[in-house]
N, C-alpha and C positions, 0 to 999 in steps of 0.2 A: 365807559363800557358797563354791560350788562354786569353782575357777578358772575364768575365762573367756578363750578365745581367740578373737578377730574373725580372719577370712583374708576379704579384700575382694579379690574376685574367684575365679570359682567355675569357669572355662574350665579346660582343660588344664592347667595349673601350678597352678592350687587344688587341681583333684584328684590330681595326683599329689604336693601337698604332704600331703594326707591318708593318699594309701598310704603313703609315709613315714615317718606317725606311727602311722598302723599298725605298720607293720613294724618300727619302734625304743620301741614303747610297753611289750614285754615285759620290755626290758632297762633302759629306764629311768624307765617311770611305773607301771609294775604298781598295782592296786588303789588309786588315789589318788583317781579321779572328777575330770572333767572336759569342760566344756561348748565345743563349736567350735562359732562363727557365721559361717556364709559369708553375705556379702551379694555379690548379683551379681541387676542385674535379668534376667538371660538363665537359661535353665536350666540348672542343673549338670551339669559335663560337657563340652559343647561351647562353653559359653560365648556371647558372639556371633557370632566368627568361625566356627565351628563346628555352629552350632545346626541344627538340623534343618528349620526349615521356610527353606529357602531354592531358588532354581531348582535342578531334576535336571540341567541341562546341565552345572554347573559341577563340575570335578571336582579330586579332592587332585592334586598335584604331586609326588608318588611313590609308587612300584609299590607296591600293598598288604604285599608282603613286608619294602619297608623303613620299615615305619611300627610301631613298638611303644611301648607305655606302661609297658612291666615292664623292670625292670633284670636285668641281666645278669653273668657275672663279669669282663669287662671294664671294669664302671663301677669308679674307687678311689674305694672310699668307707669309712665303718665300721660302716655299718648293713648287716642283711644283706640278701642276693641273696632277692628274691623274683620268680621269672619266671614269665610268663605268655604268652597267646597273641599272636602278632602279628595284624594286623586280617587279613592274609588266612588265617591260621589261625581265627580267630574266625568271620570272615566265612563260610568255608569257598568262595572264590573265588579263582581263579586268582592266584598270587603278583604274574606280572607284570603283573597288571590297574590301571590307574590309576584307582581306585573313587571314584565320586561323592562330596560332604563329605556329601549325606545319610547316607550309610550310616560314615560316619565321625564323625559327629555320633552316631549310634547306638553305634558300636564307644566310643563316648567316655563315654556315658549308663552303661552298662554298666560301664566299668571305674570310674568313679565310685561308684554302688552296689556294687561290688565290696568298693572301698578302704573304704566306709563298714562294710559288714557284715564286714570284718576289723579293725575298731576292737574296743580291749577293750570288753566289755557295760556297763562305768561309763564310756565317753566317749560323748556325746550329741551327735550336730549337726543345727545348728539353721540352714534357710536363708531368708534374707530376702529376696525378690524385690522389692529397693529399689537404689538408687544411694545409693552412701556420699561425702557431702558435706565431711566436713572429721573432723580430729583433734586433740582438746584434752587437758590433762592435764599433770602435773608428770611430769618424767624418772623419778623415782624412784618415781613412784604409780600409782593404775590411769589407765587411760586411757580416753577417752571416745569411742565412735564415731557421730557424729551421720549418721542416714540420713533420705533425703526422706520426706516426709508422717509423718516420727514426731517429737513435741516432745519426747520423752526419750531419751538417746543411750543405746547399748550400752557397758555397762561391761565392760572389757579389760582383764586383765592384762597380756596380749601382744596386739600387733596384725602381721602378715603383708599385705602389699600383694602382689598375685598378679594384679596387673591385664596384661592385655594390650595389643590396638592399641586407641588413645583418637582420638576425634575431636582435630581441635587448629584452631586461629584461623589466617586466612591472614597471610601474613609481607606485607612494605609492597608487592612486586611483583604478589603474589594480588590483594591488596585494590586495585589500581589497578587491573588486569587487570576485576577483577567491578565496581566502577565503571562504567569503561568500557562493558561490556557493558549495564548498566543504563540507561544514559544513552543507546545507539544501538542498542536493542534485542537485542542481542547474547544468546548461549548463553555462558556460563562457568561449569564444573562445575569446582570448587578438589580437591587432592587428596583421596580418602576410600574408602570398603574398597567396591567398585566395587558387591558387590550389595546396597548399602543405596543406592547414587546412582537419582537419580531420572529416568530416560533419554528419558520419555517425549516431552521439548522437541525431540528430535533428530532432524529430520524425513526421511522415505524422499529417496530420491534426492540431497539435499543433502552439501557436501561437507563432513566435521568434520575438522579441525584436533586430533592425539591429540599428547600431549606424554609419552612414557615409552613403552619398547620392553621393558618386565618383566611380569612375573605379572600384574599389574593389566591391563594393555594384553590379555591373551590373554584375561582374563574380561570386557572389552568388548566385544573381539570377538564371543566366544560368544553375549551378550546381545542385542548388535546386529545378528547374523545368525540361527543356528536359535534363537534365542530369538524372533526376529520372523517366524519360520514357514518359512526355508531348510531347506534340506537338502542333503545331500553323498551323490553318485552316484559311489564309486570316489574318483576325483581331482579330479570334477568337481564345482561347487559351483551349485546349482540355486536360484536368489534368488526370494523370495516377492514381491519387487518393493515393500517395506516398509523397506530397509537404506537407511542413509545411506554415503557413502562416506568413509571412514577415511583420512586422509593423517598418517601416522604417522610419530615422529621422536624422536631421543633425544642425549644425547650421544657414544654407539658411532657409533647411527645401523642398528645391527644387532639382532634378537632375543639375548635370554638363549640360549645353547648347549642344546642338545636332552639330554632325561635321556640318559645312558648306558645303550644297548639290550642288553649281553649279560653275564655273570656273571666274577666272579671265576676263573680259576684259577692252579694254580702258587703260590709261596710270596709273601707279602705285603711290602710294603719293611718293613724293621725301624724303626718312628719310634715317637717320635720320634729323629730323629739328630743334627741342628745345632739343632734347637730345642726344647728340653725345659723339665723342672722348673729345671734348675741355669741354665739362660739369662737362664729368667724371673726367680728370684731374684736374680741379677748385677744386670737390671736394676733391679728393684725399687730393691735397693740403693745405686742412684746416687746420690750426693748432692745433685746437680743435677737429677734425673729424667733422664727418656729422650724422645727425638723420634725418632717414627716412623720417617720417612723415613730417618732418618742413623741409628737406633740398631737398631731393630726390622727394617724393611724387608728388610736384607741378609740376617737370619738367616731371615726368610720364604722369601725365593727362594730360598737356598741348600738351603730344607728342599725345597722345592718340586721344585729340581733333583733333591735326590738322589731323591727319588720316583718321578721322571719316569725317570731313567737305571736307576735300579735295575731298575725293570720293562724296559725296552729290553734290556739286556743279559741279564738273565736267561731272559725269555721271547721275545725277535727276536736271539741273537746273533750271525746272521749280518748282520746290519747295520750292524753294530760292527766295528771296526778296532782293537779292544784287549780284551786280557781283564777280567773284571771288578775283579778283587783288584787289577791296577795302576789302572786308573780311578779307583776309590774312593780306595783311598789319595792319588792325585795331587788329587780331587776336595778330599778334605778339607782338606789340607795349601793348595789356592790360597787366597790372602791377598786378593783383589780379583777385581772383576768380570770384567777385563780378561784374568788368568790363566784364571779359568775358562774364559771363551769360545775362547781360543785351544787349550786341554784338549778341549772339546767339539768343536770343529773335527776337529782328528787323529784325534779316534775314532769321532766320527759322520758318516760320510761325505754323509750325504743332510739336508740342511738342512731337509725337511719332517720330520724325526726329531727334531731339535734342539726343546727347550724356549725358544720366547722370550713371555714373561710380556710386552712393553711393546708386542707386535702383538698378542696377545690380548686387551688392553685397550685400543688403536685400532684395530683392526680396518681404518676406513678412511681410517686418517693418510695424507695426502698424496695421496689418491686422488681424481681428479677424471674428471666422466662429461660426455661433449656435450651429452649431452640426458637431461632425464626420463625419459622413453621406453627408453634406455640404462641407466641406473641402474635400472629398474625387471629388467630382463633380467640386470644384473649381481649385484644384492642377491636373485633365485630363486636364480641360479646359487650364489652364497652361501651359502643357507640348503640347498639337494642336496646342496652338498658336504657341510657338517656335519651333515647328516641321515647320510650313508652315513657319514664318518667314525666317528661317534658311537655306528654301531652294526656296526661291522665290528673284530672283534677283530683284528685284525690293527694295530690302532692304538692296542692297550690300553695304553700310556704314559700318555694319557690318565685313565684310570681310576686307576693310580698317582697323576698329581696331584692328581684325587679323594681320594683318602685322606689324601696329602698334605696338604689342604686341611683338611679336617674334623682330622686331627692338630694342624695351626698353629690350629684356632681355638679348640682345646681350650686351648692354652698362650694365648693372646691374651686371652682373657677374663677371668684373673689380673690382666693388667695395666690392665683400662680404658679410656677415653680414646681410642677406635680411629677415633671420626670417620666419618663417611657414605661417604667412597671406599670400605672396605675391607668393610662390607657390600655395597656394590654392585659391586666383585671380586669378593667371594666366591660372590656370588649368581649373575651373569653365567656363572662357569665351575662352580659346584655345585649351582645351584639353577635351573635351566633349566625350561622346558616340556615335558610330555611330547612324543617322537617326532610323534605322530598330532598334536597341537596345529599344528606347523610346517607338517605337510603340509595344514593346514585353511589356513593362510597364506597355501600358494604357489597353493591353488586358488582362494582369495579375492583374490587379487592378480591369477590369469590371467581373474577373471571382472571384471575393473576395480571391485572393490569396496574391496580395499586398495589403496594408493599409498605408495610407501616414499620420503622427503623426504631422509635422510640424516643425516650426524654432524654434531654441535653445532647440532641446531636451534635456531633464534633464533625467536621469534615476537613481532609487534610488534601493536601495535593504534593503527591510522591508517586515512585515510579512510573512516569508519564501519565497518572490519571487522577480523577477526583476519589476518595474514598471517605465512606463515610461508618461511624462506629455508633454504638450508644449501648451504657451501660446497663440497660434494660434489658439485651441480651447478650451477656458475656462473651467473646470470643466472634462473635460476629461482624463482615464487615463486607462492604458491598461496593464493587468498582465502576465508576463509569467514565464515559468521555464528556458528558454533560452536567452540568451543576445551575439550577436556576432558584435564582433569591427570591421566596415567595413573598413580597412584601413594597410595602409602599417605601421611597427613601423618608428616612426621618426628616422632618421639616427643619430644619437649622440654618441660622444664618451663616454660620462657618461654611458650611457646604452646598449649600443653595447655587445652582447656577443661576439662578436669577439676579439678573444685574443691577437690576433697582436695589433688591432688599442687600443685595452687597455693596452697594454704594451708603446704602444707610448705614449700614455697620461702619466700613469706615469715614464716615461723617462723624460717628459718635451715638449712632443710637445702641440704647441700651440692652443689655442681652439677659436671661439668667442663664446659669452654668449650667444649663442642659443645651443651650444655645437657640432659645426662644426670645424672639421681638418682645423688650418690655411695654405694655402698655397699660395705661390710667385705666383700672377697674370703672373707673366713675362713668367715662363715655368713649373710653379706645384710644383717647390721644397718645402718640408716641411718645415715650420718654426717653430724657437723654442719661449720661452716666451719673450725673447727680439728682435722678429722679423728677428732675421738672418736665412736664409734658410742653410739647412745643405746639403751639398756637393754631398751628396751622395745618397741623398732619395727622391723622388718625388710621389705626389699623385694628382689623377682625380678620381671624380665621385660624387656619390651624397651627401656623407656624408663630403666633402671638402665645403670650402666656396666659390669654382669657378662650382659650378654644374651648371647643363645649362639645358635649357627648354627639356622637351619632353624626348623619348626614341631613338627616331631616326630625324634625318634631313630631312628636306624638301627642294627637289632639287631647286639650285639657292636663296636659303635664306640666305644665308653668313655661313650656320654652326658655331657658336663657339664653341663646342664642335672640330670638323674639325679642328677649329685654335689652340684652346688646344691640340689637339694632335699631330699637326704640329711642334709647339713651343718647346712641351715636348721631341719631338723625334728629336728635330735637337740640341737641347740641350746636349741631352744624348750621339749622337753620335760625338760631338763634344769634350765632356770629356771624353768620354772613348777612344776619338783620342790624347788629352793631356798626359792621365794613361799611352798608350802604349809607348811613346817617350821615 
């Protein structure tokens, strides 16, 4: 029989793996024949999240020029670079456009078809529009991939799991809220992909509590306003009368920072500087392991500070009181945060030009408002200031920090076990909504259809309703019949509804304390409890401890997802070649 490779998941990750298989096959696997089976109930290319059949009102979260599925010479990989068009080049749209997800779905479908066409003629791709239920088979033998609705499994020499975002069982707290809602005739929508949520039960004019102020909230806001017939006239929202009133809060109590609205000019900070491969190797080599807050975060903070101040000193030297060479030398030599803080205070006169990571993570810390209405005005001012700053190149150190975050993430994926805090912090600073979405928030707030609750929002189920409070506005509370959890389910093995991952866990696949699937950082092979890589099973994606930032890669940023895809593809091709000898 011809060698058989099964890839479970045909979305962007699965399509990217196909492209890397095609790129590396001439070197590693020429003229040997291979059947590749793609298993996904959704169309190849876009998969579930980026399928073309969703609301045209939903946008991508990146400029079209910042989205590519193709490698370039900044990707550190062993395979060949195969360049291709970004989304804006392929679609012939303005690069600063926030394209709709339907358009991105078409781009991904085209990329998938191009990847398939680029495979050697003796490699055949078969798409199975079904769910994969489980994998069985001996470690050293052929694997069996069991599919929904089929009595016989697919036989596979190797299996790659390229699953994206998955549904999850609710945790104990969510279960209690759902039970309370059922018993009292209320509505509770647990974490979900917003485009798949049934929002029809949210009634016009009634208050809806929303917990979560990130990208899932933005989608919810769009579908419950424009999606119900409202429209914008400049900075004014004209309601249809079918909208509910959204009361939104979160841990930070503010929306993610706006996408930066200007281009980079001048020299980029030379990254990595303080947190690169050498530092990662040293952390991995520690006999007792490493702790993120104690061992990793100081390196991350120093790297982000370096990126910020490199940009400030080189692009805005008039706002500094020291030569860059002197500052850099002293910054590198500083051995603790207090010494660094004193250096920055001496070299950067205006506190507004200093990087304060704690304030970015807790912007409302210690702030109290006398009334709910005062807070509405205050948070509108915060959003307006954020929009102004993120679209003003005089604040370009923010863009330096953005580049620092990308560099840091590229190193952190090798460490694994990051936990949810880092991903939330990264998303808040580097993966926020388009500026126009924040302007829509302001318009909805002025129209009275969006109300801000505050930081550390607490929700209780009592007196037959859901009740929300926040220390930001002491004494204020709001009652509602409906509560929406505006976030994606956490990608953990313990609560996933995906039977394939549950079976892997039951069979002894290793997981991190946060519940992520442990994989070999070298090529993505699944690890067992003893840390041994499975010889025939691989996994990439958000449910692994090698998860990467964002859904897509910006051109010329080194793309860790591209590096992972290439390493896995090369390992797979080499292993299949060995098996066919």
